[in-house]
C-alpha positions as CSV (number, residue, x, y, z in Angstrom):
1,M,-112.7,25.7,193.3
2,S,-115.1,22.9,194.4
3,V,-115.7,22.1,198.0
4,S,-114.0,18.7,197.7
5,R,-111.0,20.2,196.0
6,R,-110.7,22.9,198.8
7,L,-111.0,20.2,201.4
8,F,-108.2,18.1,199.7
9,V,-105.9,21.2,199.6
10,L,-106.6,22.0,203.2
11,V,-106.0,18.5,204.4
12,G,-102.9,18.1,202.3
13,S,-101.5,21.4,203.6
14,A,-102.3,20.4,207.2
15,V,-100.5,17.0,206.8
16,L,-97.5,18.7,205.2
17,W,-97.3,21.4,208.0
18,T,-97.7,18.7,210.7
19,A,-94.9,16.6,209.2
20,C,-92.5,19.6,209.0
21,A,-93.5,20.9,212.5
22,S,-93.0,17.5,214.1
23,I,-89.2,17.4,213.4
24,K,-87.3,18.9,216.3
25,P,-83.8,20.3,215.9
26,P,-81.0,18.1,217.2
27,T,-79.6,19.2,220.6
28,V,-76.0,20.4,220.7
29,R,-73.7,21.0,223.6
30,V,-70.0,21.9,223.8
31,A,-68.3,18.8,225.0
32,G,-64.8,20.1,225.1
33,I,-62.5,23.0,224.1
34,H,-58.8,22.5,223.5
35,L,-56.2,25.1,222.7
36,D,-54.3,23.3,219.9
37,G,-51.6,25.9,219.3
38,V,-50.6,29.6,219.5
39,S,-48.9,31.8,217.0
40,L,-48.1,35.5,216.8
41,T,-51.5,36.2,215.2
42,G,-53.8,33.9,217.1
43,A,-54.8,30.5,218.3
44,R,-56.1,27.3,216.9
45,V,-58.9,26.0,219.1
46,D,-60.6,22.6,218.7
47,V,-64.2,22.6,219.8
48,G,-65.9,19.3,220.5
49,L,-69.7,19.4,219.9
50,Q,-72.0,16.6,221.1
51,I,-75.0,16.4,218.7
52,R,-78.1,14.4,219.6
53,N,-81.0,13.6,217.3
54,V,-84.1,13.9,219.5
55,N,-86.3,12.5,216.7
56,P,-87.1,8.8,216.0
57,E,-86.4,9.6,212.3
58,D,-82.9,9.7,210.8
59,L,-81.7,13.3,210.0
60,Q,-79.3,14.2,207.2
61,I,-77.4,17.3,208.3
62,E,-75.8,18.7,205.2
63,R,-73.8,21.3,207.1
64,F,-74.0,23.7,210.0
65,D,-72.5,26.9,211.2
66,Y,-72.2,28.1,214.8
67,E,-70.8,30.7,217.3
68,V,-69.1,29.8,220.5
69,R,-69.1,32.1,223.6
70,L,-67.0,31.6,226.7
71,N,-68.2,33.4,229.8
72,G,-70.4,35.5,227.6
73,K,-67.7,36.7,225.2
74,V,-67.5,35.5,221.6
75,L,-64.6,33.1,221.1
76,G,-65.2,32.6,217.4
77,R,-67.4,31.3,214.6
78,G,-67.1,27.9,213.0
79,Y,-68.7,25.6,210.5
80,Q,-68.9,21.9,209.6
81,A,-69.0,21.4,205.9
82,E,-69.1,17.6,205.8
83,P,-72.5,16.0,205.9
84,L,-73.5,14.1,209.0
85,M,-76.2,11.4,209.1
86,L,-77.8,11.1,212.5
87,R,-79.8,8.0,213.2
88,G,-83.0,8.3,215.2
89,F,-82.2,9.1,218.9
90,A,-78.5,8.7,218.2
91,E,-75.6,11.0,219.3
92,E,-72.4,11.9,217.4
93,R,-69.4,13.9,218.4
94,V,-67.9,16.4,215.9
95,V,-64.7,18.3,216.4
96,S,-64.4,21.6,214.6
97,R,-61.4,24.0,214.3
98,L,-61.7,27.7,215.1
99,D,-58.8,29.9,214.2
100,V,-59.1,32.8,216.7
101,S,-57.3,36.1,216.3
102,F,-55.8,37.5,219.5
103,L,-56.6,41.0,218.2
104,K,-60.3,40.3,218.2
105,I,-60.5,38.4,221.6
106,P,-61.2,40.4,224.7
107,G,-58.9,39.8,227.6
108,V,-61.7,38.0,229.5
109,V,-61.7,35.2,226.8
110,K,-57.9,34.9,226.8
111,N,-58.1,34.4,230.6
112,A,-60.9,31.9,230.3
113,L,-58.7,29.7,228.2
114,D,-56.3,29.5,231.1
115,R,-59.0,28.2,233.5
116,D,-60.1,24.6,234.2
117,R,-63.9,25.3,233.7
118,V,-65.8,27.9,231.8
119,E,-69.4,28.7,230.9
120,A,-69.7,27.8,227.2
121,E,-72.5,28.7,224.9
122,V,-73.1,27.5,221.3
123,K,-75.7,28.9,218.9
124,G,-76.0,28.2,215.2
125,T,-78.0,26.8,212.3
126,F,-78.3,23.3,210.9
127,Y,-79.0,22.8,207.2
128,L,-81.0,19.6,207.1
129,R,-81.7,17.6,203.9
130,E,-85.5,17.6,203.2
131,G,-86.3,15.9,199.9
132,S,-84.4,17.8,197.2
133,G,-84.0,20.9,199.3
134,L,-82.5,22.2,202.6
135,R,-84.3,23.2,205.7
136,K,-82.7,25.6,208.3
137,M,-83.1,24.8,212.0
138,K,-81.7,27.0,214.7
139,F,-80.0,25.4,217.8
140,G,-78.4,26.7,221.0
141,S,-77.3,25.5,224.4
142,R,-75.2,26.6,227.4
143,G,-73.3,24.8,230.1
144,E,-70.1,24.4,232.0
145,V,-67.2,22.8,230.1
146,D,-64.0,21.3,231.5
147,L,-61.1,22.7,229.5
148,N,-58.8,20.0,230.7
149,R,-60.7,17.4,228.7
150,G,-59.9,18.0,225.0
151,P,-62.6,17.4,222.4
152,S,-62.0,13.7,221.4
153,R,-62.7,12.8,217.8
154,D,-64.0,9.4,219.0
155,S,-67.8,9.6,219.4
156,R,-67.9,6.8,221.9
157,D,-66.4,8.8,224.8
């Protein structure tokens, strides 16, 4: 391989790596948790997630999956299958449904749902559209959540 060809490949690789490395994952925080109903087998929990694009470029999120913990205990796992286009520096609110089995929930989590505020943690993976493929990006955050404020489906709250 000639020197000029090696230089071209090296520069091209560096530019591609820099472009990929410069995209930061959107930030996510739990904006609300609402117990929507209880049955003999479990509970339906609506989780409001506030998602913010910290990049100037638009991001196409094809889907994402996540896990929610309350006071350190797993509440459940959820996913968002509908694509979401996030404009540069924009925020969107997404409400996702978790069906939670009471048989799998430790007593601490059941008690947490009866409180006004809890420590909520969310971790997951975004699948971002990148050309004709998908790129995985991990996310996670933790903070206190007011359980009296349900997760509104209106992103303008």
